[in-house]
mmCIF file of the C-alpha atoms, coordinates in Angstrom:
data_MODEL
# 
_entry.id   MODEL 
# 
loop_
_atom_site.group_PDB 
_atom_site.id 
_atom_site.type_symbol 
_atom_site.label_atom_id 
_atom_site.label_alt_id 
_atom_site.label_comp_id 
_atom_site.label_asym_id 
_atom_site.label_entity_id 
_atom_site.label_seq_id 
_atom_site.pdbx_PDB_ins_code 
_atom_site.Cartn_x 
_atom_site.Cartn_y 
_atom_site.Cartn_z 
_atom_site.occupancy 
_atom_site.B_iso_or_equiv 
_atom_site.pdbx_formal_charge 
_atom_site.auth_seq_id 
_atom_site.auth_comp_id 
_atom_site.auth_asym_id 
_atom_site.auth_atom_id 
_atom_site.pdbx_PDB_model_num 
ATOM 1   C CA . MET A 1 1   ? 21.558 -25.670 -29.754 1.00 0.00 ? 1   MET A CA 1 
ATOM 2   C CA . SER A 1 2   ? 21.702 -22.198 -29.208 1.00 0.00 ? 2   SER A CA 1 
ATOM 3   C CA . ASN A 1 3   ? 23.706 -19.537 -27.602 1.00 0.00 ? 3   ASN A CA 1 
ATOM 4   C CA . THR A 1 4   ? 22.882 -16.604 -25.139 1.00 0.00 ? 4   THR A CA 1 
ATOM 5   C CA . ILE A 1 5   ? 24.670 -13.395 -26.282 1.00 0.00 ? 5   ILE A CA 1 
ATOM 6   C CA . LYS A 1 6   ? 25.204 -10.079 -24.595 1.00 0.00 ? 6   LYS A CA 1 
ATOM 7   C CA . ILE A 1 7   ? 27.107 -7.134  -25.978 1.00 0.00 ? 7   ILE A CA 1 
ATOM 8   C CA . HIS A 1 8   ? 28.690 -4.579  -23.545 1.00 0.00 ? 8   HIS A CA 1 
ATOM 9   C CA . ARG A 1 9   ? 29.885 -1.338  -25.015 1.00 0.00 ? 9   ARG A CA 1 
ATOM 10  C CA . PRO A 1 10  ? 32.042 1.297   -23.217 1.00 0.00 ? 10  PRO A CA 1 
ATOM 11  C CA . LEU A 1 11  ? 29.976 4.239   -22.107 1.00 0.00 ? 11  LEU A CA 1 
ATOM 12  C CA . ASN A 1 12  ? 32.397 6.899   -23.448 1.00 0.00 ? 12  ASN A CA 1 
ATOM 13  C CA . HIS A 1 13  ? 32.883 6.477   -27.000 1.00 0.00 ? 13  HIS A CA 1 
ATOM 14  C CA . ARG A 1 14  ? 36.324 8.123   -26.749 1.00 0.00 ? 14  ARG A CA 1 
ATOM 15  C CA . ASP A 1 15  ? 37.401 5.146   -24.485 1.00 0.00 ? 15  ASP A CA 1 
ATOM 16  C CA . GLN A 1 16  ? 36.364 2.576   -27.206 1.00 0.00 ? 16  GLN A CA 1 
ATOM 17  C CA . TRP A 1 17  ? 39.563 2.084   -29.042 1.00 0.00 ? 17  TRP A CA 1 
ATOM 18  C CA . ASP A 1 18  ? 41.793 1.549   -26.074 1.00 0.00 ? 18  ASP A CA 1 
ATOM 19  C CA . ALA A 1 19  ? 39.260 0.053   -23.553 1.00 0.00 ? 19  ALA A CA 1 
ATOM 20  C CA . ASP A 1 20  ? 40.126 -2.627  -21.539 1.00 0.00 ? 20  ASP A CA 1 
ATOM 21  C CA . GLU A 1 21  ? 38.233 -5.080  -19.115 1.00 0.00 ? 21  GLU A CA 1 
ATOM 22  C CA . HIS A 1 22  ? 38.252 -2.206  -16.521 1.00 0.00 ? 22  HIS A CA 1 
ATOM 23  C CA . THR A 1 23  ? 36.350 0.248   -18.545 1.00 0.00 ? 23  THR A CA 1 
ATOM 24  C CA . LEU A 1 24  ? 32.875 1.265   -17.675 1.00 0.00 ? 24  LEU A CA 1 
ATOM 25  C CA . ARG A 1 25  ? 30.286 -0.450  -20.003 1.00 0.00 ? 25  ARG A CA 1 
ATOM 26  C CA . THR A 1 26  ? 26.840 -0.751  -20.453 1.00 0.00 ? 26  THR A CA 1 
ATOM 27  C CA . THR A 1 27  ? 24.694 -3.701  -22.103 1.00 0.00 ? 27  THR A CA 1 
ATOM 28  C CA . ILE A 1 28  ? 23.476 -2.763  -25.380 1.00 0.00 ? 28  ILE A CA 1 
ATOM 29  C CA . TYR A 1 29  ? 22.256 -6.165  -26.771 1.00 0.00 ? 29  TYR A CA 1 
ATOM 30  C CA . GLU A 1 30  ? 20.948 -9.519  -25.597 1.00 0.00 ? 30  GLU A CA 1 
ATOM 31  C CA . ALA A 1 31  ? 19.819 -12.266 -27.545 1.00 0.00 ? 31  ALA A CA 1 
ATOM 32  C CA . VAL A 1 32  ? 19.356 -16.155 -27.855 1.00 0.00 ? 32  VAL A CA 1 
ATOM 33  C CA . ILE A 1 33  ? 20.703 -17.149 -31.187 1.00 0.00 ? 33  ILE A CA 1 
ATOM 34  C CA . PRO A 1 34  ? 20.695 -20.497 -33.094 1.00 0.00 ? 34  PRO A CA 1 
ATOM 35  C CA . GLN A 1 35  ? 23.852 -22.413 -33.986 1.00 0.00 ? 35  GLN A CA 1 
ATOM 36  C CA . ILE A 1 36  ? 24.126 -20.889 -37.554 1.00 0.00 ? 36  ILE A CA 1 
ATOM 37  C CA . LYS A 1 37  ? 25.672 -23.099 -40.236 1.00 0.00 ? 37  LYS A CA 1 
ATOM 38  C CA . LYS A 1 38  ? 27.916 -25.216 -37.741 1.00 0.00 ? 38  LYS A CA 1 
ATOM 39  C CA . GLU A 1 39  ? 28.237 -25.801 -34.101 1.00 0.00 ? 39  GLU A CA 1 
ATOM 40  C CA . ARG A 1 40  ? 30.375 -22.855 -32.500 1.00 0.00 ? 40  ARG A CA 1 
ATOM 41  C CA . PHE A 1 41  ? 31.642 -22.002 -29.024 1.00 0.00 ? 41  PHE A CA 1 
ATOM 42  C CA . GLY A 1 42  ? 33.080 -19.133 -27.127 1.00 0.00 ? 42  GLY A CA 1 
ATOM 43  C CA . SER A 1 43  ? 35.435 -16.942 -29.186 1.00 0.00 ? 43  SER A CA 1 
ATOM 44  C CA . GLU A 1 44  ? 33.849 -18.643 -32.524 1.00 0.00 ? 44  GLU A CA 1 
ATOM 45  C CA . VAL A 1 45  ? 30.544 -17.225 -31.471 1.00 0.00 ? 45  VAL A CA 1 
ATOM 46  C CA . ALA A 1 46  ? 31.966 -13.721 -30.972 1.00 0.00 ? 46  ALA A CA 1 
ATOM 47  C CA . GLU A 1 47  ? 33.501 -13.859 -34.220 1.00 0.00 ? 47  GLU A CA 1 
ATOM 48  C CA . LEU A 1 48  ? 30.190 -14.909 -35.961 1.00 0.00 ? 48  LEU A CA 1 
ATOM 49  C CA . MET A 1 49  ? 28.581 -12.050 -34.302 1.00 0.00 ? 49  MET A CA 1 
ATOM 50  C CA . PHE A 1 50  ? 31.478 -9.663  -35.279 1.00 0.00 ? 50  PHE A CA 1 
ATOM 51  C CA . HIS A 1 51  ? 30.672 -10.805 -39.047 1.00 0.00 ? 51  HIS A CA 1 
ATOM 52  C CA . VAL A 1 52  ? 26.788 -10.519 -38.681 1.00 0.00 ? 52  VAL A CA 1 
ATOM 53  C CA . LEU A 1 53  ? 27.138 -7.142  -37.142 1.00 0.00 ? 53  LEU A CA 1 
ATOM 54  C CA . ASN A 1 54  ? 29.575 -5.901  -39.595 1.00 0.00 ? 54  ASN A CA 1 
ATOM 55  C CA . ALA A 1 55  ? 28.893 -7.491  -42.852 1.00 0.00 ? 55  ALA A CA 1 
ATOM 56  C CA . PRO A 1 56  ? 26.990 -5.956  -45.861 1.00 0.00 ? 56  PRO A CA 1 
ATOM 57  C CA . GLU A 1 57  ? 23.251 -7.153  -45.761 1.00 0.00 ? 57  GLU A CA 1 
ATOM 58  C CA . GLU A 1 58  ? 23.651 -8.865  -48.952 1.00 0.00 ? 58  GLU A CA 1 
ATOM 59  C CA . LEU A 1 59  ? 26.259 -11.437 -47.525 1.00 0.00 ? 59  LEU A CA 1 
ATOM 60  C CA . LEU A 1 60  ? 23.874 -12.416 -44.604 1.00 0.00 ? 60  LEU A CA 1 
ATOM 61  C CA . ASP A 1 61  ? 21.233 -15.164 -44.579 1.00 0.00 ? 61  ASP A CA 1 
ATOM 62  C CA . GLU A 1 62  ? 17.880 -14.577 -43.378 1.00 0.00 ? 62  GLU A CA 1 
ATOM 63  C CA . VAL A 1 63  ? 18.666 -15.442 -39.571 1.00 0.00 ? 63  VAL A CA 1 
ATOM 64  C CA . GLU A 1 64  ? 21.856 -13.447 -39.687 1.00 0.00 ? 64  GLU A CA 1 
ATOM 65  C CA . LEU A 1 65  ? 20.017 -10.488 -41.400 1.00 0.00 ? 65  LEU A CA 1 
ATOM 66  C CA . ASN A 1 66  ? 17.236 -10.585 -38.593 1.00 0.00 ? 66  ASN A CA 1 
ATOM 67  C CA . ILE A 1 67  ? 20.092 -10.631 -35.888 1.00 0.00 ? 67  ILE A CA 1 
ATOM 68  C CA . ALA A 1 68  ? 21.816 -7.591  -37.380 1.00 0.00 ? 68  ALA A CA 1 
ATOM 69  C CA . ASN A 1 69  ? 18.498 -5.571  -37.835 1.00 0.00 ? 69  ASN A CA 1 
ATOM 70  C CA . ASP A 1 70  ? 17.470 -6.359  -34.253 1.00 0.00 ? 70  ASP A CA 1 
ATOM 71  C CA . PHE A 1 71  ? 20.886 -5.016  -33.101 1.00 0.00 ? 71  PHE A CA 1 
ATOM 72  C CA . ARG A 1 72  ? 20.780 -1.846  -35.196 1.00 0.00 ? 72  ARG A CA 1 
ATOM 73  C CA . ALA A 1 73  ? 17.019 -0.930  -34.640 1.00 0.00 ? 73  ALA A CA 1 
ATOM 74  C CA . PRO A 1 74  ? 17.710 0.996   -31.446 1.00 0.00 ? 74  PRO A CA 1 
ATOM 75  C CA . GLY A 1 75  ? 20.622 2.962   -32.977 1.00 0.00 ? 75  GLY A CA 1 
ATOM 76  C CA . ASN A 1 76  ? 23.606 0.514   -32.398 1.00 0.00 ? 76  ASN A CA 1 
ATOM 77  C CA . TYR A 1 77  ? 26.182 0.515   -35.092 1.00 0.00 ? 77  TYR A CA 1 
ATOM 78  C CA . SER A 1 78  ? 28.647 -2.242  -35.739 1.00 0.00 ? 78  SER A CA 1 
ATOM 79  C CA . LEU A 1 79  ? 30.545 -4.348  -33.271 1.00 0.00 ? 79  LEU A CA 1 
ATOM 80  C CA . SER A 1 80  ? 33.705 -2.590  -32.615 1.00 0.00 ? 80  SER A CA 1 
ATOM 81  C CA . THR A 1 81  ? 37.023 -2.747  -30.881 1.00 0.00 ? 81  THR A CA 1 
ATOM 82  C CA . GLY A 1 82  ? 36.626 -2.187  -27.146 1.00 0.00 ? 82  GLY A CA 1 
ATOM 83  C CA . ASP A 1 83  ? 32.973 -4.040  -27.183 1.00 0.00 ? 83  ASP A CA 1 
ATOM 84  C CA . ILE A 1 84  ? 32.718 -7.174  -25.080 1.00 0.00 ? 84  ILE A CA 1 
ATOM 85  C CA . VAL A 1 85  ? 30.811 -10.125 -26.257 1.00 0.00 ? 85  VAL A CA 1 
ATOM 86  C CA . GLU A 1 86  ? 29.488 -12.250 -23.507 1.00 0.00 ? 86  GLU A CA 1 
ATOM 87  C CA . VAL A 1 87  ? 28.801 -15.880 -25.112 1.00 0.00 ? 87  VAL A CA 1 
ATOM 88  C CA . ASP A 1 88  ? 27.009 -18.177 -22.574 1.00 0.00 ? 88  ASP A CA 1 
ATOM 89  C CA . GLY A 1 89  ? 28.753 -16.464 -19.686 1.00 0.00 ? 89  GLY A CA 1 
ATOM 90  C CA . GLU A 1 90  ? 32.173 -16.385 -21.249 1.00 0.00 ? 90  GLU A CA 1 
ATOM 91  C CA . ASN A 1 91  ? 33.448 -12.833 -21.965 1.00 0.00 ? 91  ASN A CA 1 
ATOM 92  C CA . PHE A 1 92  ? 35.565 -11.867 -25.025 1.00 0.00 ? 92  PHE A CA 1 
ATOM 93  C CA . LEU A 1 93  ? 37.027 -8.360  -25.402 1.00 0.00 ? 93  LEU A CA 1 
ATOM 94  C CA . CYS A 1 94  ? 37.044 -7.278  -29.342 1.00 0.00 ? 94  CYS A CA 1 
ATOM 95  C CA . GLU A 1 95  ? 40.700 -6.077  -29.972 1.00 0.00 ? 95  GLU A CA 1 
ATOM 96  C CA . SER A 1 96  ? 41.871 -4.474  -32.912 1.00 0.00 ? 96  SER A CA 1 
ATOM 97  C CA . ILE A 1 97  ? 42.970 -8.084  -34.105 1.00 0.00 ? 97  ILE A CA 1 
ATOM 98  C CA . GLY A 1 98  ? 40.971 -10.794 -32.653 1.00 0.00 ? 98  GLY A CA 1 
ATOM 99  C CA . TRP A 1 99  ? 39.698 -11.533 -29.136 1.00 0.00 ? 99  TRP A CA 1 
ATOM 100 C CA . LYS A 1 100 ? 41.016 -11.420 -25.610 1.00 0.00 ? 100 LYS A CA 1 
ATOM 101 C CA . LYS A 1 101 ? 39.106 -13.761 -23.178 1.00 0.00 ? 101 LYS A CA 1 
ATOM 102 C CA . ILE A 1 102 ? 38.516 -12.172 -19.841 1.00 0.00 ? 102 ILE A CA 1 
ATOM 103 C CA . GLU A 1 103 ? 38.500 -15.022 -17.296 1.00 0.00 ? 103 GLU A CA 1 
ATOM 104 C CA . GLU A 1 104 ? 36.361 -12.959 -14.730 1.00 0.00 ? 104 GLU A CA 1 
ATOM 105 C CA . PRO A 1 105 ? 33.899 -10.297 -15.501 1.00 0.00 ? 105 PRO A CA 1 
ATOM 106 C CA . ILE A 1 106 ? 35.792 -7.589  -13.729 1.00 0.00 ? 106 ILE A CA 1 
ATOM 107 C CA . TYR A 1 107 ? 34.576 -4.782  -15.906 1.00 0.00 ? 107 TYR A CA 1 
ATOM 108 C CA . PRO A 1 108 ? 31.895 -2.519  -14.320 1.00 0.00 ? 108 PRO A CA 1 
ATOM 109 C CA . LEU A 1 109 ? 28.475 -2.495  -15.738 1.00 0.00 ? 109 LEU A CA 1 
ATOM 110 C CA . ILE A 1 110 ? 26.790 0.825   -14.479 1.00 0.00 ? 110 ILE A CA 1 
ATOM 111 C CA . ARG A 1 111 ? 23.614 0.324   -16.096 1.00 0.00 ? 111 ARG A CA 1 
ATOM 112 C CA . GLU A 1 112 ? 21.679 -2.090  -18.436 1.00 0.00 ? 112 GLU A CA 1 
ATOM 113 C CA . PRO A 1 113 ? 19.346 0.218   -20.371 1.00 0.00 ? 113 PRO A CA 1 
ATOM 114 C CA . PHE A 1 114 ? 17.949 -2.742  -22.383 1.00 0.00 ? 114 PHE A CA 1 
ATOM 115 C CA . THR A 1 115 ? 17.637 -2.114  -26.142 1.00 0.00 ? 115 THR A CA 1 
ATOM 116 C CA . ALA A 1 116 ? 16.802 -5.432  -27.563 1.00 0.00 ? 116 ALA A CA 1 
ATOM 117 C CA . LYS A 1 117 ? 16.089 -8.885  -26.298 1.00 0.00 ? 117 LYS A CA 1 
ATOM 118 C CA . TYR A 1 118 ? 15.051 -11.532 -28.506 1.00 0.00 ? 118 TYR A CA 1 
ATOM 119 C CA . ASN A 1 119 ? 14.972 -15.401 -28.615 1.00 0.00 ? 119 ASN A CA 1 
ATOM 120 C CA . TYR A 1 120 ? 15.828 -16.451 -32.036 1.00 0.00 ? 120 TYR A CA 1 
ATOM 121 C CA . VAL A 1 121 ? 15.440 -20.036 -31.230 1.00 0.00 ? 121 VAL A CA 1 
ATOM 122 C CA . THR A 1 122 ? 11.920 -19.996 -29.850 1.00 0.00 ? 122 THR A CA 1 
ATOM 123 C CA . LYS A 1 123 ? 10.921 -16.812 -31.634 1.00 0.00 ? 123 LYS A CA 1 
ATOM 124 C CA . ILE A 1 124 ? 9.935  -14.770 -28.403 1.00 0.00 ? 124 ILE A CA 1 
# 
C-alpha cells in the first residue's frame, strides 16, 4: 500500500506562522510513498512526513532518507507550521501543536512550480 503526498506552502514566508486554510499557497512537493513500518492513514501520514522532513539524517532509514533528500534537493527546508500536507486527497494544516483537518480545500493554490515528483513505490 502507498500514499500520495502533496505539500503546499504559504507563498509569503511571513505568513507561515499564522497561516490558515485561506492563505495563498504553492505546491512544493509531490510523491507517492510506501507505507513505512506500519499502515498509516490521514493525519498519521502527515505526522510521518513531519518526522521524515525534520529528523536528523542518522535517525532515518533508507526510504525515509531518500524522501527527505528528494524534498530538500530543490532548496526546501523542513516541514513547518502553516504548511498543508495533502494525503490521498485529505488536507491537514500543520499547526504549532498537531494537525487541523481541512474538510474542503478552500485555500487558493496560485501556482504549482513543481520541484519534486517521485513514486517511491514503483521507482519512477
